[in-house]
N, CA, C and O atoms as a GROMACS GRO file, in nm:
protein
  524
    1MET      N    1  -2.413   3.931  -1.595
    1MET     CA    2  -2.426   3.781  -1.567
    1MET      C    3  -2.534   3.732  -1.644
    1MET      O    4  -2.640   3.794  -1.646
    2THR      N    5  -2.517   3.613  -1.715
    2THR     CA    6  -2.620   3.557  -1.794
    2THR      C    7  -2.698   3.446  -1.715
    2THR      O    8  -2.636   3.361  -1.652
    3THR      N    9  -2.826   3.446  -1.719
    3THR     CA   10  -2.901   3.341  -1.655
    3THR      C   11  -2.904   3.221  -1.742
    3THR      O   12  -2.915   3.238  -1.863
    4ALA      N   13  -2.895   3.100  -1.691
    4ALA     CA   14  -2.914   2.973  -1.764
    4ALA      C   15  -3.056   2.975  -1.826
    4ALA      O   16  -3.156   3.011  -1.765
    5ARG      N   17  -3.053   2.933  -1.952
    5ARG     CA   18  -3.182   2.924  -2.023
    5ARG      C   19  -3.227   2.777  -2.011
    5ARG      O   20  -3.149   2.683  -2.028
    6ARG      N   21  -3.347   2.763  -1.985
    6ARG     CA   22  -3.408   2.625  -1.965
    6ARG      C   23  -3.452   2.583  -2.113
    6ARG      O   24  -3.469   2.672  -2.196
    7GLU      N   25  -3.470   2.454  -2.145
    7GLU     CA   26  -3.494   2.409  -2.276
    7GLU      C   27  -3.648   2.456  -2.308
    7GLU      O   28  -3.682   2.485  -2.422
    8ALA      N   29  -3.728   2.461  -2.207
    8ALA     CA   30  -3.869   2.509  -2.233
    8ALA      C   31  -3.866   2.653  -2.282
    8ALA      O   32  -3.948   2.689  -2.367
    9ASP      N   33  -3.771   2.742  -2.232
    9ASP     CA   34  -3.762   2.877  -2.277
    9ASP      C   35  -3.715   2.884  -2.425
    9ASP      O   36  -3.769   2.958  -2.507
   10VAL      N   37  -3.611   2.803  -2.453
   10VAL     CA   38  -3.556   2.805  -2.591
   10VAL      C   39  -3.669   2.750  -2.684
   10VAL      O   40  -3.682   2.802  -2.794
   11LEU      N   41  -3.746   2.653  -2.649
   11LEU     CA   42  -3.844   2.591  -2.737
   11LEU      C   43  -3.959   2.703  -2.760
   11LEU      O   44  -4.003   2.722  -2.874
   12ARG      N   45  -4.001   2.767  -2.662
   12ARG     CA   46  -4.098   2.874  -2.672
   12ARG      C   47  -4.049   2.979  -2.770
   12ARG      O   48  -4.117   3.021  -2.864
   13ASP      N   49  -3.932   3.016  -2.743
   13ASP     CA   50  -3.871   3.131  -2.839
   13ASP      C   51  -3.855   3.079  -2.977
   13ASP      O   52  -3.877   3.157  -3.070
   14VAL      N   53  -3.821   2.955  -3.003
   14VAL     CA   54  -3.808   2.908  -3.140
   14VAL      C   55  -3.945   2.906  -3.213
   14VAL      O   56  -3.956   2.949  -3.328
   15LEU      N   57  -4.052   2.854  -3.139
   15LEU     CA   58  -4.174   2.857  -3.198
   15LEU      C   59  -4.234   3.001  -3.221
   15LEU      O   60  -4.307   3.027  -3.316
   16ARG      N   61  -4.202   3.082  -3.135
   16ARG     CA   62  -4.243   3.228  -3.150
   16ARG      C   63  -4.173   3.298  -3.272
   16ARG      O   64  -4.232   3.377  -3.345
   17ALA      N   65  -4.040   3.260  -3.288
   17ALA     CA   66  -3.959   3.330  -3.387
   17ALA      C   67  -4.017   3.301  -3.528
   17ALA      O   68  -4.011   3.383  -3.620
   18PHE      N   69  -4.070   3.182  -3.538
   18PHE     CA   70  -4.127   3.152  -3.681
   18PHE      C   71  -4.275   3.170  -3.690
   18PHE      O   72  -4.329   3.143  -3.798
   19ASP      N   73  -4.344   3.210  -3.595
   19ASP     CA   74  -4.484   3.232  -3.589
   19ASP      C   75  -4.524   3.329  -3.697
   19ASP      O   76  -4.475   3.442  -3.693
   20GLY      N   77  -4.604   3.298  -3.787
   20GLY     CA   78  -4.642   3.398  -3.902
   20GLY      C   79  -4.553   3.400  -4.007
   20GLY      O   80  -4.579   3.479  -4.098
   21ALA      N   81  -4.440   3.324  -4.018
   21ALA     CA   82  -4.346   3.321  -4.127
   21ALA      C   83  -4.419   3.261  -4.247
   21ALA      O   84  -4.495   3.165  -4.236
   22ALA      N   85  -4.392   3.320  -4.357
   22ALA     CA   86  -4.467   3.295  -4.491
   22ALA      C   87  -4.425   3.151  -4.540
   22ALA      O   88  -4.509   3.081  -4.597
   23ASP      N   89  -4.302   3.110  -4.519
   23ASP     CA   90  -4.242   2.989  -4.583
   23ASP      C   91  -4.214   2.890  -4.483
   23ASP      O   92  -4.158   2.788  -4.523
   24VAL      N   93  -4.243   2.901  -4.356
   24VAL     CA   94  -4.217   2.797  -4.243
   24VAL      C   95  -4.325   2.788  -4.156
   24VAL      O   96  -4.369   2.891  -4.104
   25ARG      N   97  -4.378   2.666  -4.131
   25ARG     CA   98  -4.468   2.641  -4.029
   25ARG      C   99  -4.423   2.532  -3.929
   25ARG      O  100  -4.391   2.419  -3.966
   26LEU      N  101  -4.422   2.573  -3.800
   26LEU     CA  102  -4.369   2.468  -3.705
   26LEU      C  103  -4.468   2.443  -3.600
   26LEU      O  104  -4.553   2.526  -3.566
   27TRP      N  105  -4.454   2.318  -3.544
   27TRP     CA  106  -4.549   2.272  -3.436
   27TRP      C  107  -4.467   2.202  -3.333
   27TRP      O  108  -4.362   2.148  -3.367
   28ARG      N  109  -4.505   2.200  -3.211
   28ARG     CA  110  -4.454   2.133  -3.102
   28ARG      C  111  -4.497   1.984  -3.116
   28ARG      O  112  -4.615   1.951  -3.134
   29ASN      N  113  -4.399   1.902  -3.107
   29ASN     CA  114  -4.420   1.755  -3.118
   29ASN      C  115  -4.394   1.686  -2.976
   29ASN      O  116  -4.285   1.636  -2.947
   30SER      N  117  -4.502   1.689  -2.890
   30SER     CA  118  -4.498   1.625  -2.765
   30SER      C  119  -4.497   1.480  -2.786
   30SER      O  120  -4.570   1.431  -2.872
   31VAL      N  121  -4.419   1.406  -2.713
   31VAL     CA  122  -4.413   1.258  -2.723
   31VAL      C  123  -4.440   1.189  -2.593
   31VAL      O  124  -4.380   1.234  -2.495
   32GLY      N  125  -4.517   1.092  -2.577
   32GLY     CA  126  -4.538   1.031  -2.439
   32GLY      C  127  -4.647   0.923  -2.451
   32GLY      O  128  -4.686   0.878  -2.558
   33THR      N  129  -4.693   0.885  -2.327
   33THR     CA  130  -4.805   0.784  -2.313
   33THR      C  131  -4.888   0.836  -2.204
   33THR      O  132  -4.841   0.912  -2.119
   34THR      N  133  -5.017   0.795  -2.206
   34THR     CA  134  -5.107   0.828  -2.100
   34THR      C  135  -5.204   0.719  -2.084
   34THR      O  136  -5.201   0.625  -2.164
   35GLU      N  137  -5.296   0.724  -1.980
   35GLU     CA  138  -5.402   0.624  -1.983
   35GLU      C  139  -5.537   0.698  -1.968
   35GLU      O  140  -5.549   0.804  -1.906
   36GLU      N  141  -5.640   0.630  -2.034
   36GLU     CA  142  -5.765   0.688  -2.022
   36GLU      C  143  -5.856   0.561  -1.951
   36GLU      O  144  -5.852   0.446  -1.993
   37TRP      N  145  -5.928   0.600  -1.852
   37TRP     CA  146  -6.005   0.500  -1.784
   37TRP      C  147  -6.153   0.511  -1.832
   37TRP      O  148  -6.207   0.617  -1.862
   38GLY      N  149  -6.204   0.400  -1.836
   38GLY     CA  150  -6.349   0.398  -1.871
   38GLY      C  151  -6.412   0.260  -1.846
   38GLY      O  152  -6.350   0.169  -1.791
   39ALA      N  153  -6.530   0.250  -1.885
   39ALA     CA  154  -6.614   0.133  -1.859
   39ALA      C  155  -6.564   0.013  -1.947
   39ALA      O  156  -6.548   0.022  -2.069
   40GLY      N  157  -6.540  -0.096  -1.875
   40GLY     CA  158  -6.497  -0.210  -1.959
   40GLY      C  159  -6.617  -0.322  -1.958
   40GLY      O  160  -6.732  -0.288  -1.930
   41PRO      N  161  -6.588  -0.440  -1.988
   41PRO     CA  162  -6.693  -0.540  -2.001
   41PRO      C  163  -6.760  -0.573  -1.869
   41PRO      O  164  -6.690  -0.569  -1.769
   42ARG      N  165  -6.867  -0.598  -1.860
   42ARG     CA  166  -6.950  -0.648  -1.743
   42ARG      C  167  -6.922  -0.558  -1.620
   42ARG      O  168  -6.897  -0.606  -1.509
   43GLY      N  169  -6.927  -0.425  -1.646
   43GLY     CA  170  -6.933  -0.330  -1.541
   43GLY      C  171  -6.794  -0.298  -1.487
   43GLY      O  172  -6.783  -0.220  -1.392
   44THR      N  173  -6.682  -0.356  -1.545
   44THR     CA  174  -6.546  -0.332  -1.483
   44THR      C  175  -6.492  -0.193  -1.529
   44THR      O  176  -6.545  -0.134  -1.623
   45VAL      N  177  -6.386  -0.144  -1.463
   45VAL     CA  178  -6.322  -0.036  -1.513
   45VAL      C  179  -6.191  -0.078  -1.580
   45VAL      O  180  -6.118  -0.161  -1.526
   46GLN      N  181  -6.162  -0.021  -1.697
   46GLN     CA  182  -6.056  -0.067  -1.781
   46GLN      C  183  -5.973   0.060  -1.828
   46GLN      O  184  -6.024   0.168  -1.857
   47ALA      N  185  -5.845   0.032  -1.829
   47ALA     CA  186  -5.751   0.148  -1.886
   47ALA      C  187  -5.720   0.120  -2.027
   47ALA      O  188  -5.693   0.005  -2.062
   48ARG      N  189  -5.721   0.220  -2.111
   48ARG     CA  190  -5.683   0.233  -2.240
   48ARG      C  191  -5.543   0.315  -2.256
   48ARG      O  192  -5.535   0.434  -2.226
   49HIS      N  193  -5.453   0.252  -2.298
   49HIS     CA  194  -5.322   0.314  -2.305
   49HIS      C  195  -5.313   0.387  -2.433
   49HIS      O  196  -5.349   0.333  -2.538
   50ILE      N  197  -5.267   0.502  -2.429
   50ILE     CA  198  -5.261   0.600  -2.545
   50ILE      C  199  -5.115   0.646  -2.560
   50ILE      O  200  -5.055   0.691  -2.462
   51THR      N  201  -5.056   0.638  -2.682
   51THR     CA  202  -4.935   0.686  -2.720
   51THR      C  203  -4.944   0.799  -2.810
   51THR      O  204  -5.016   0.788  -2.909
   52TYR      N  205  -4.876   0.911  -2.787
   52TYR     CA  206  -4.888   1.029  -2.874
   52TYR      C  207  -4.760   1.077  -2.913
   52TYR      O  208  -4.661   1.046  -2.847
   53GLY      N  209  -4.750   1.158  -3.025
   53GLY     CA  210  -4.635   1.218  -3.085
   53GLY      C  211  -4.579   1.125  -3.190
   53GLY      O  212  -4.638   1.020  -3.216
   54LEU      N  213  -4.464   1.162  -3.252
   54LEU     CA  214  -4.414   1.080  -3.349
   54LEU      C  215  -4.324   0.964  -3.310
   54LEU      O  216  -4.272   0.889  -3.393
   55GLY      N  217  -4.309   0.954  -3.184
   55GLY     CA  218  -4.232   0.832  -3.133
   55GLY      C  219  -4.106   0.879  -3.054
   55GLY      O  220  -4.059   0.993  -3.059
   56PRO      N  221  -4.056   0.773  -2.978
   56PRO     CA  222  -3.933   0.803  -2.900
   56PRO      C  223  -3.811   0.857  -2.999
   56PRO      O  224  -3.784   0.806  -3.108
   57GLY      N  225  -3.747   0.965  -2.942
   57GLY     CA  226  -3.640   1.021  -3.020
   57GLY      C  227  -3.682   1.128  -3.117
   57GLY      O  228  -3.595   1.200  -3.166
   58SER      N  229  -3.804   1.142  -3.148
   58SER     CA  230  -3.846   1.235  -3.249
   58SER      C  231  -3.820   1.382  -3.205
   58SER      O  232  -3.811   1.406  -3.085
   59PRO      N  233  -3.808   1.473  -3.291
   59PRO     CA  234  -3.765   1.606  -3.250
   59PRO      C  235  -3.871   1.673  -3.183
   59PRO      O  236  -3.987   1.641  -3.207
   60ASP      N  237  -3.841   1.771  -3.096
   60ASP     CA  238  -3.936   1.870  -3.026
   60ASP      C  239  -4.025   1.944  -3.112
   60ASP      O  240  -4.141   1.970  -3.078
   61VAL      N  241  -3.973   1.980  -3.225
   61VAL     CA  242  -4.035   2.074  -3.318
   61VAL      C  243  -4.045   2.005  -3.457
   61VAL      O  244  -3.945   1.950  -3.503
   62VAL      N  245  -4.155   2.006  -3.519
   62VAL     CA  246  -4.161   1.959  -3.655
   62VAL      C  247  -4.236   2.059  -3.751
   62VAL      O  248  -4.309   2.146  -3.702
   63GLY      N  249  -4.221   2.049  -3.872
   63GLY     CA  250  -4.286   2.139  -3.944
   63GLY      C  251  -4.262   2.123  -4.103
   63GLY      O  252  -4.219   2.019  -4.153
   64VAL      N  253  -4.293   2.234  -4.172
   64VAL     CA  254  -4.278   2.224  -4.316
   64VAL      C  255  -4.202   2.361  -4.361
   64VAL      O  256  -4.237   2.469  -4.313
   65LEU      N  257  -4.108   2.352  -4.445
   65LEU     CA  258  -4.034   2.463  -4.505
   65LEU      C  259  -4.078   2.452  -4.652
   65LEU      O  260  -4.060   2.352  -4.721
   66THR      N  261  -4.141   2.571  -4.697
   66THR     CA  262  -4.169   2.576  -4.853
   66THR      C  263  -4.075   2.657  -4.915
   66THR      O  264  -4.045   2.768  -4.871
   67VAL      N  265  -4.023   2.600  -5.026
   67VAL     CA  266  -3.927   2.665  -5.117
   67VAL      C  267  -3.958   2.643  -5.259
   67VAL      O  268  -3.956   2.528  -5.303
   68GLY      N  269  -3.988   2.743  -5.333
   68GLY     CA  270  -4.033   2.736  -5.469
   68GLY      C  271  -4.145   2.642  -5.497
   68GLY      O  272  -4.150   2.576  -5.601
   69GLY      N  273  -4.236   2.638  -5.402
   69GLY     CA  274  -4.356   2.558  -5.413
   69GLY      C  275  -4.344   2.411  -5.367
   69GLY      O  276  -4.437   2.330  -5.375
   70VAL      N  277  -4.224   2.383  -5.318
   70VAL     CA  278  -4.196   2.246  -5.272
   70VAL      C  279  -4.183   2.249  -5.118
   70VAL      O  280  -4.106   2.324  -5.058
   71GLY      N  281  -4.267   2.161  -5.060
   71GLY     CA  282  -4.255   2.149  -4.914
   71GLY      C  283  -4.160   2.046  -4.866
   71GLY      O  284  -4.156   1.934  -4.917
   72VAL      N  285  -4.077   2.087  -4.762
   72VAL     CA  286  -3.985   1.988  -4.711
   72VAL      C  287  -4.008   1.978  -4.564
   72VAL      O  288  -4.031   2.082  -4.502
   73TRP      N  289  -4.005   1.871  -4.505
   73TRP     CA  290  -4.038   1.836  -4.368
   73TRP      C  291  -3.912   1.882  -4.293
   73TRP      O  292  -3.799   1.860  -4.337
   74VAL      N  293  -3.938   1.951  -4.173
   74VAL     CA  294  -3.843   2.006  -4.080
   74VAL      C  295  -3.852   1.930  -3.948
   74VAL      O  296  -3.961   1.896  -3.903
   75GLY      N  297  -3.734   1.904  -3.886
   75GLY     CA  298  -3.732   1.841  -3.757
   75GLY      C  299  -3.619   1.904  -3.673
   75GLY      O  300  -3.501   1.891  -3.707
   76ILE      N  301  -3.655   1.972  -3.565
   76ILE     CA  302  -3.557   2.051  -3.480
   76ILE      C  303  -3.564   2.001  -3.342
   76ILE      O  304  -3.667   2.010  -3.276
   77GLU      N  305  -3.447   1.944  -3.294
   77GLU     CA  306  -3.433   1.895  -3.153
   77GLU      C  307  -3.395   2.032  -3.068
   77GLU      O  308  -3.295   2.097  -3.095
   78VAL      N  309  -3.476   2.064  -2.976
   78VAL     CA  310  -3.441   2.173  -2.900
   78VAL      C  311  -3.363   2.133  -2.766
   78VAL      O  312  -3.403   2.039  -2.697
   79LYS      N  313  -3.257   2.205  -2.734
   79LYS     CA  314  -3.191   2.171  -2.609
   79LYS      C  315  -3.149   2.303  -2.537
   79LYS      O  316  -3.140   2.409  -2.599
   80SER      N  317  -3.127   2.293  -2.413
   80SER     CA  318  -3.081   2.404  -2.344
   80SER      C  319  -2.935   2.416  -2.378
   80SER      O  320  -2.879   2.322  -2.436
   81PRO      N  321  -2.871   2.525  -2.345
   81PRO     CA  322  -2.723   2.541  -2.378
   81PRO      C  323  -2.634   2.426  -2.335
   81PRO      O  324  -2.533   2.395  -2.398
   82THR      N  325  -2.676   2.359  -2.220
   82THR     CA  326  -2.591   2.243  -2.180
   82THR      C  327  -2.668   2.109  -2.193
   82THR      O  328  -2.622   2.007  -2.141
   83GLY      N  329  -2.775   2.105  -2.256
   83GLY     CA  330  -2.853   1.982  -2.268
   83GLY      C  331  -2.779   1.886  -2.368
   83GLY      O  332  -2.710   1.934  -2.459
   84ARG      N  333  -2.794   1.755  -2.353
   84ARG     CA  334  -2.737   1.654  -2.439
   84ARG      C  335  -2.832   1.592  -2.521
   84ARG      O  336  -2.947   1.573  -2.480
   85VAL      N  337  -2.793   1.559  -2.636
   85VAL     CA  338  -2.873   1.487  -2.738
   85VAL      C  339  -2.864   1.341  -2.700
   85VAL      O  340  -2.753   1.290  -2.682
   86ARG      N  341  -2.972   1.274  -2.686
   86ARG     CA  342  -2.976   1.127  -2.650
   86ARG      C  343  -2.959   1.058  -2.781
   86ARG      O  344  -2.994   1.105  -2.889
   87PRO      N  345  -2.898   0.934  -2.763
   87PRO     CA  346  -2.867   0.849  -2.890
   87PRO      C  347  -2.990   0.829  -2.988
   87PRO      O  348  -2.976   0.827  -3.111
   88GLU      N  349  -3.108   0.814  -2.927
   88GLU     CA  350  -3.226   0.783  -3.009
   88GLU      C  351  -3.274   0.914  -3.074
   88GLU      O  352  -3.342   0.907  -3.176
   89GLN      N  353  -3.243   1.027  -3.024
   89GLN     CA  354  -3.265   1.158  -3.082
   89GLN      C  355  -3.172   1.180  -3.212
   89GLN      O  356  -3.211   1.220  -3.322
   90ALA      N  357  -3.045   1.148  -3.178
   90ALA     CA  358  -2.941   1.170  -3.279
   90ALA      C  359  -2.979   1.065  -3.406
   90ALA      O  360  -2.967   1.101  -3.523
   91ALA      N  361  -3.024   0.943  -3.371
   91ALA     CA  362  -3.056   0.861  -3.479
   91ALA      C  363  -3.168   0.903  -3.559
   91ALA      O  364  -3.168   0.893  -3.681
   92TRP      N  365  -3.268   0.954  -3.487
   92TRP     CA  366  -3.392   1.002  -3.556
   92TRP      C  367  -3.359   1.128  -3.656
   92TRP      O  368  -3.413   1.142  -3.766
   93LEU      N  369  -3.268   1.212  -3.605
   93LEU     CA  370  -3.231   1.332  -3.690
   93LEU      C  371  -3.153   1.279  -3.811
   93LEU      O  372  -3.175   1.324  -3.924
   94ALA      N  373  -3.059   1.180  -3.787
   94ALA     CA  374  -2.982   1.134  -3.885
   94ALA      C  375  -3.066   1.064  -3.996
   94ALA      O  376  -3.044   1.084  -4.115
   95ALA      N  377  -3.159   0.984  -3.952
   95ALA     CA  378  -3.253   0.913  -4.046
   95ALA      C  379  -3.333   1.012  -4.125
   95ALA      O  380  -3.347   0.993  -4.246
   96GLY      N  381  -3.388   1.119  -4.066
   96GLY     CA  382  -3.459   1.220  -4.131
   96GLY      C  383  -3.364   1.291  -4.243
   96GLY      O  384  -3.401   1.305  -4.360
   97ALA      N  385  -3.247   1.331  -4.199
   97ALA     CA  386  -3.157   1.405  -4.298
   97ALA      C  387  -3.124   1.320  -4.406
   97ALA      O  388  -3.118   1.368  -4.519
   98ALA      N  389  -3.098   1.178  -4.383
   98ALA     CA  390  -3.063   1.094  -4.494
   98ALA      C  391  -3.176   1.082  -4.595
   98ALA      O  392  -3.152   1.038  -4.707
   99ARG      N  393  -3.294   1.120  -4.561
   99ARG     CA  394  -3.416   1.113  -4.646
   99ARG      C  395  -3.458   1.255  -4.704
   99ARG      O  396  -3.566   1.275  -4.759
  100GLY      N  397  -3.366   1.347  -4.687
  100GLY     CA  398  -3.391   1.485  -4.735
  100GLY      C  399  -3.459   1.581  -4.634
  100GLY      O  400  -3.484   1.696  -4.668
  101MET      N  401  -3.488   1.536  -4.516
  101MET     CA  402  -3.549   1.625  -4.419
  101MET      C  403  -3.449   1.740  -4.370
  101MET      O  404  -3.328   1.720  -4.370
  102VAL      N  405  -3.504   1.855  -4.331
  102VAL     CA  406  -3.423   1.953  -4.276
  102VAL      C  407  -3.423   1.929  -4.130
  102VAL      O  408  -3.526   1.939  -4.064
  103THR      N  409  -3.296   1.893  -4.074
  103THR     CA  410  -3.297   1.861  -3.932
  103THR      C  411  -3.170   1.940  -3.869
  103THR      O  412  -3.082   1.995  -3.936
  104GLY      N  413  -3.177   1.936  -3.730
  104GLY     CA  414  -3.069   1.998  -3.660
  104GLY      C  415  -3.105   2.009  -3.504
  104GLY      O  416  -3.216   1.985  -3.457
  105VAL      N  417  -3.009   2.045  -3.442
  105VAL     CA  418  -3.020   2.078  -3.285
  105VAL      C  419  -3.011   2.226  -3.269
  105VAL      O  420  -2.913   2.288  -3.310
  106ALA      N  421  -3.115   2.283  -3.207
  106ALA     CA  422  -3.118   2.428  -3.169
  106ALA      C  423  -3.107   2.448  -3.022
  106ALA      O  424  -3.184   2.399  -2.940
  107ARG      N  425  -3.001   2.524  -2.995
  107ARG     CA  426  -2.978   2.569  -2.840
  107ARG      C  427  -3.021   2.725  -2.834
  107ARG      O  428  -3.010   2.788  -2.729
  108SER      N  429  -3.066   2.779  -2.943
  108SER     CA  430  -3.113   2.911  -2.932
  108SER      C  431  -3.184   2.941  -3.064
  108SER      O  432  -3.173   2.861  -3.157
  109VAL      N  433  -3.263   3.061  -3.077
  109VAL     CA  434  -3.336   3.091  -3.182
  109VAL      C  435  -3.236   3.112  -3.307
  109VAL      O  436  -3.272   3.079  -3.420
  110ASP      N  437  -3.123   3.161  -3.284
  110ASP     CA  438  -3.021   3.181  -3.397
  110ASP      C  439  -2.978   3.045  -3.456
  110ASP      O  440  -2.957   3.037  -3.577
  111ASP      N  441  -2.964   2.936  -3.373
  111ASP     CA  442  -2.944   2.808  -3.423
  111ASP      C  443  -3.057   2.764  -3.499
  111ASP      O  444  -3.032   2.704  -3.604
  112ALA      N  445  -3.189   2.784  -3.461
  112ALA     CA  446  -3.298   2.736  -3.540
  112ALA      C  447  -3.306   2.806  -3.685
  112ALA      O  448  -3.340   2.745  -3.786
  113ARG      N  449  -3.274   2.937  -3.684
  113ARG     CA  450  -3.267   3.011  -3.793
  113ARG      C  451  -3.167   2.960  -3.898
  113ARG      O  452  -3.196   2.959  -4.018
  114ALA      N  453  -3.044   2.916  -3.846
  114ALA     CA  454  -2.941   2.861  -3.916
  114ALA      C  455  -2.984   2.741  -3.979
  114ALA      O  456  -2.962   2.721  -4.099
  115ILE      N  457  -3.051   2.650  -3.898
  115ILE     CA  458  -3.101   2.523  -3.952
  115ILE      C  459  -3.200   2.540  -4.082
  115ILE      O  460  -3.187   2.476  -4.186
  116ILE      N  461  -3.293   2.632  -4.056
  116ILE     CA  462  -3.393   2.668  -4.161
  116ILE      C  463  -3.318   2.729  -4.282
  116ILE      O  464  -3.352   2.695  -4.395
  117ALA      N  465  -3.221   2.812  -4.263
  117ALA     CA  466  -3.149   2.879  -4.374
  117ALA      C  467  -3.076   2.777  -4.455
  117ALA      O  468  -3.085   2.778  -4.577
  118ALA      N  469  -3.007   2.692  -4.392
  118ALA     CA  470  -2.926   2.584  -4.447
  118ALA      C  471  -3.025   2.492  -4.527
  118ALA      O  472  -2.996   2.454  -4.640
  119GLY      N  473  -3.137   2.458  -4.469
  119GLY     CA  474  -3.237   2.386  -4.551
  119GLY      C  475  -3.292   2.440  -4.662
  119GLY      O  476  -3.323   2.371  -4.759
  120ARG      N  477  -3.311   2.579  -4.654
  120ARG     CA  478  -3.368   2.656  -4.767
  120ARG      C  479  -3.257   2.651  -4.879
  120ARG      O  480  -3.286   2.616  -4.994
  121ALA      N  481  -3.132   2.687  -4.844
  121ALA     CA  482  -3.029   2.689  -4.946
  121ALA      C  483  -3.014   2.552  -5.007
  121ALA      O  484  -2.988   2.545  -5.127
  122ARG      N  485  -3.028   2.434  -4.932
  122ARG     CA  486  -3.015   2.303  -5.001
  122ARG      C  487  -3.120   2.288  -5.093
  122ARG      O  488  -3.091   2.245  -5.205
  123VAL      N  489  -3.244   2.316  -5.064
  123VAL     CA  490  -3.357   2.295  -5.153
  123VAL      C  491  -3.342   2.389  -5.270
  123VAL      O  492  -3.367   2.346  -5.383
  124GLU      N  493  -3.306   2.503  -5.255
  124GLU     CA  494  -3.285   2.599  -5.363
  124GLU      C  495  -3.186   2.537  -5.463
  124GLU      O  496  -3.210   2.544  -5.584
  125GLY      N  497  -3.081   2.479  -5.418
  125GLY     CA  498  -2.972   2.422  -5.494
  125GLY      C  499  -3.028   2.300  -5.572
  125GLY      O  500  -2.997   2.282  -5.690
  126VAL      N  501  -3.114   2.213  -5.503
  126VAL     CA  502  -3.180   2.109  -5.568
  126VAL      C  503  -3.267   2.149  -5.691
  126VAL      O  504  -3.266   2.092  -5.800
  127LEU      N  505  -3.342   2.257  -5.652
  127LEU     CA  506  -3.434   2.305  -5.753
  127LEU      C  507  -3.370   2.371  -5.875
  127LEU      O  508  -3.429   2.378  -5.983
  128ARG      N  509  -3.250   2.418  -5.854
  128ARG     CA  510  -3.165   2.471  -5.965
  128ARG      C  511  -3.098   2.355  -6.035
  128ARG      O  512  -3.028   2.381  -6.134
  129GLY      N  513  -3.111   2.236  -5.997
  129GLY     CA  514  -3.052   2.123  -6.079
  129GLY      C  515  -2.920   2.066  -6.012
  129GLY      O  516  -2.849   1.983  -6.068
  130GLY      N  517  -2.893   2.120  -5.882
  130GLY     CA  518  -2.780   2.065  -5.808
  130GLY      C  519  -2.827   1.948  -5.720
  130GLY      O  520  -2.940   1.899  -5.723
  131ARG      N  521  -2.730   1.909  -5.643
  131ARG     CA  522  -2.765   1.799  -5.539
  131ARG      C  523  -2.761   1.845  -5.402
  131ARG      O  524  -2.786   1.767  -5.310
   0.00000   0.00000   0.00000
């Protein structure tokens, strides 16, 4: 019997799988907002709104793949085996891919490895003079 994998488990495993890789460096891209409270004018308390991450729809994992001395940006959206890609996530990945970014959706470490391998092959082809 197979236990259902949570997205957090897949994310952790993907980051660990590439930890220490010579040609790939990946980071977690947390996206959200928070508030920081502090002193305002004339002794008032004021909230400062802070937005972090690359923005709504951006991938869970970002990084750089280096091929032949050329760095290419990577964006991997991580999902559980049954998780759904939201429209803004699909749009973000499509916009990145249209600009040469290595992108994809990973539901497992094998998926992430396949995304990186396809990106590596594409960059090697470009470096050999192909498209």
